[in-house]
C-alpha positions in Angstrom: 0.0 0.0 0.0 2.9 2.4 0.9 4.5 1.8 -2.5 1.3 2.5 -4.3 0.9 5.8 -2.4 4.5 6.7 -3.2 4.0 5.9 -6.9 0.9 8.1 -7.2 2.8 10.9 -5.4 5.6 10.5 -7.9 3.2 10.7 -10.8 1.5 13.8 -9.4 4.9 15.5 -8.8 6.0 14.7 -12.4 2.7 16.3 -13.7 3.3 19.4 -11.5 6.9 19.7 -12.7 5.8 19.5 -16.4 3.1 22.1 -15.7 5.5 24.4 -13.9 8.0 24.1 -16.8 5.3 25.2 -19.2 4.2 28.1 -17.0 7.6 29.5 -16.2 9.3 30.2 -12.9 7.4 33.4 -11.9 3.9 32.1 -12.3 4.9 28.6 -11.0 6.4 29.9 -7.8 3.3 32.0 -7.1 1.0 29.1 -8.0 2.9 26.6 -5.9 2.7 29.0 -3.0 -1.1 29.4 -3.3 -1.7 25.7 -3.8 0.3 24.8 -0.6 -1.5 27.6 1.4 -4.7 25.8 0.7 -3.8 22.1 0.8 -0.9 22.1 3.3 -3.1 22.3 6.5 -4.9 19.1 5.4 -1.7 17.1 5.5 0.0 18.4 8.6 -1.3 18.8 12.1 -2.4 22.4 12.8 -2.1 21.8 16.5 1.5 20.7 16.2 2.4 23.7 14.1 0.7 26.1 16.6 2.4 24.5 19.5 5.8 24.7 17.8 5.4 28.4 16.9 4.2 29.2 20.5 7.2 27.4 21.9 9.5 29.8 20.1 7.3 32.8 20.3 5.3 32.5 23.5 3.7 36.0 23.4 2.6 35.8 19.7 -0.8 37.1 18.9 -3.3 34.9 17.0 -3.2 37.2 14.0 0.6 37.0 13.7 0.6 33.2 14.4 -1.9 32.7 11.5 0.2 34.9 9.2 3.3 32.8 10.0 1.4 29.6 9.1 0.1 31.1 5.8 3.6 32.4 4.9 5.2 29.1 5.8 2.9 27.1 3.5 3.3 29.6 0.8 7.1 29.4 1.0 6.9 25.6 1.1 4.9 25.6 -2.1 7.3 28.0 -3.8 10.3 25.8 -3.0 8.5 22.8 -4.5 7.7 24.7 -7.7 11.3 26.1 -7.9 13.0 22.7 -7.9 12.4 22.3 -11.7 14.2 25.7 -12.2 17.3 25.0 -10.1 19.4 24.9 -13.3 18.3 28.5 -14.0 19.4 29.7 -10.5 22.8 28.1 -11.1 23.6 28.8 -14.7 20.7 30.8 -16.2 18.7 34.0 -15.9 18.0 33.6 -12.2 21.7 33.8 -11.1 21.3 37.5 -10.4 18.5 36.8 -8.0 20.9 35.5 -5.4 22.8 38.0 -3.3 25.6 36.7 -1.1 26.6 38.8 2.0 30.0 37.6 3.2 31.7 36.7 0.0 35.0 37.9 1.6 34.6 35.0 4.1 34.3 32.5 1.3 37.4 34.0 -0.4 39.4 33.6 2.9 38.3 30.0 3.2 39.5 29.4 -0.4 42.8 31.3 -0.1 43.8 29.6 3.2 42.4 26.3 2.0 40.4 26.0 5.2 38.2 23.0 5.9 35.0 24.2 7.6 31.5 22.9 8.5 28.7 25.0 7.0 25.5 24.7 9.1 22.0 26.0 8.5 18.3 25.0 8.6 15.4 24.6 6.2 14.8 28.3 5.5 13.3 29.9 2.4 14.7 27.9 -0.6 17.3 26.1 1.4 18.7 24.2 -1.6 20.2 27.4 -3.0 22.8 27.6 -0.1 24.9 24.6 -1.0 24.5 25.4 -4.7 25.9 28.9 -4.1 28.8 27.7 -2.0 29.9 25.2 -4.7 29.3 27.8 -7.4 31.8 30.0 -5.6 34.4 27.3 -5.9 34.2 26.0 -2.3 35.3 22.3 -2.2 32.1 21.0 -0.7 30.3 17.8 0.2 26.7 18.0 1.6 25.0 15.6 3.9 21.4 14.8 3.1 18.5 12.6 4.3 16.9 10.7 1.4 13.2 11.2 0.8 10.9 8.4 2.2 9.4 8.2 -1.3 11.9 6.1 -3.2 10.5 7.1 -6.6 10.7 10.9 -5.9 14.1 10.4 -4.2 15.6 9.3 -7.5 14.6 12.6 -9.2 15.7 14.7 -6.2 19.1 13.0 -6.0 19.7 13.7 -9.7 18.7 17.4 -9.4 20.9 17.8 -6.3 24.0 16.1 -7.8 23.7 17.9 -11.1 22.8 21.4 -10.1 23.1 21.8 -6.3 26.2 20.0 -5.1 28.0 17.2 -6.9 29.2 15.5 -3.8 26.3 14.2 -1.8 26.7 12.2 1.4 23.7 10.0 2.4 23.0 9.9 6.1 24.0 6.6 7.7 27.0 4.3 8.2 27.8 4.2 4.5 27.6 8.0 4.4 30.1 8.3 7.3 32.7 6.4 5.3 32.2 8.9 2.4 32.4 11.8 4.8 35.8 10.6 6.1 37.0 10.2 2.5 36.0 13.8 1.6 37.7 15.1 4.8 41.0 13.4 3.8 40.7 15.3 0.5 40.2 18.7 2.3 36.5 19.1 1.5 34.3 21.3 3.6 31.0 19.9 4.8 27.5 21.4 4.7 24.4 20.1 6.5 21.1 21.1 8.0 20.9 20.8 11.8 17.2 21.4 12.3 15.9 17.9 11.5 15.0 15.4 14.2 17.4 12.5 14.2 17.1 9.3 16.1 20.9 9.0 16.5 21.3 12.5 17.9 21.4 13.8 21.5 18.8 15.8 23.4 19.8 19.5 23.2 17.8 22.6 24.1 15.9 24.2 21.4 13.6 27.0 22.6 13.9 25.7 26.2 12.8 22.2 25.4 15.0 19.2 24.6 15.0 18.1 21.0 16.9 15.3 19.3 19.7 17.0 17.5 22.5 15.8 15.2 26.0 15.7 16.6 27.8 15.5 13.3 29.0 19.1 13.3 30.3 18.7 16.8 32.0 15.5 16.0 33.8 17.0 13.0 34.9 19.9 15.1 36.4 17.6 17.7 38.0 15.1 15.3 39.4 17.6 12.8 39.7 20.8 14.8 37.9 22.8 12.2 35.5 25.8 12.6 31.7 26.1 12.1 30.4 28.6 9.5 26.6 29.4 10.0 24.8 30.2 6.7 21.4 31.8 6.5 19.1 32.3 3.5 16.2 34.7 3.3 13.5 35.1 0.6 13.6 38.9 0.1 10.6 38.8 -2.2 9.1 36.4 -4.8 12.3 35.1 -6.5 15.0 37.1 -4.8 17.2 35.7 -2.1 19.9 36.8 0.3 22.5 34.3 1.6 24.4 35.5 4.7 27.8 33.8 5.3 28.8 34.3 9.0 32.3 34.4 10.4 33.9 31.0 11.3 33.4 30.0 14.9 36.4 28.3 16.5 35.7 26.1 19.5 38.3 25.3 22.2 39.7 21.8 22.2 38.3 21.0 25.6 34.7 21.8 24.8 32.3 18.8 24.8 30.2 17.5 21.9 27.1 18.3 23.9 28.2 21.9 24.5 29.0 22.5 20.9 25.6 21.1 19.9 23.9 23.4 22.4 25.7 26.4 21.0 24.7 25.5 17.4 21.0 25.2 18.5 21.3 28.7 19.9 22.5 29.9 16.5 19.6 28.1 14.9 17.1 29.7 17.2 18.3 33.2 16.2 17.9 32.3 12.5 14.4 31.0 13.1 13.4 34.1 15.1 14.7 36.4 12.3 12.5 34.8 9.7 9.9 32.6 11.4 7.5 32.6 8.4 10.1 30.8 6.3 11.0 27.9 8.6 9.2 24.6 8.4 7.2 24.5 11.6 5.2 21.4 10.6 7.8 18.9 11.8 7.5 17.6 15.4 11.1 18.5 16.4 10.2 18.0 20.1 8.5 14.7 19.8 
């Protein structure tokens, strides 16, 4: 039954991608946003979303809470529609729509041949971050979690490897072996730290424990390399701003738990800055 459901999701996605290609990126992004505004609440628990937002913003008014939910679904739909145009963001007429604040930091990383860990979360069109890092000639390997839908995952992996980042590391034991291989070749690593992971540790996120990945902290401890937080904002419909923050160097005696706690604090600040463009529908505190 699960495979049948996944197959029909795959067919629907293919249909949407073909339609979006015909309509063009501007209309498709708007259409995707409106579609998700209307159908999103039927597929995710509104109660969980409300509780998540109130955990981060306890004094929020109902009006602002409702606006965050609408904007979140709209952004979610836009990201879905924009997948088919990733090539245009990398090589085509949408290149100019991505502004990078902190290019000098990337230049320093390249000049000094630094190995760093780029961390971020699922904000705005998050796929554009790794794409922009690699496009700026950063030696990069990204860690990703495969989609549950095996049919859709094939498409997404092809898009990611061809247009986002060539070196993709699948989460898991096999992925860890690849991660070590890339580290030996002086590659930097990029990953999202806002997903709930069963192999993580309980770390504070908005004053409640959430299972959080320790991969960045482990890399810091093992290779003595800095963390570089990256944040992406959707400034308007198809214009984005990527902010590259200064590298954070941790002392050698700091624990993995303490590093992970510090990174969650950074994530909190990113979420508060643009709460309407973070994915609140996941139960991070389950």
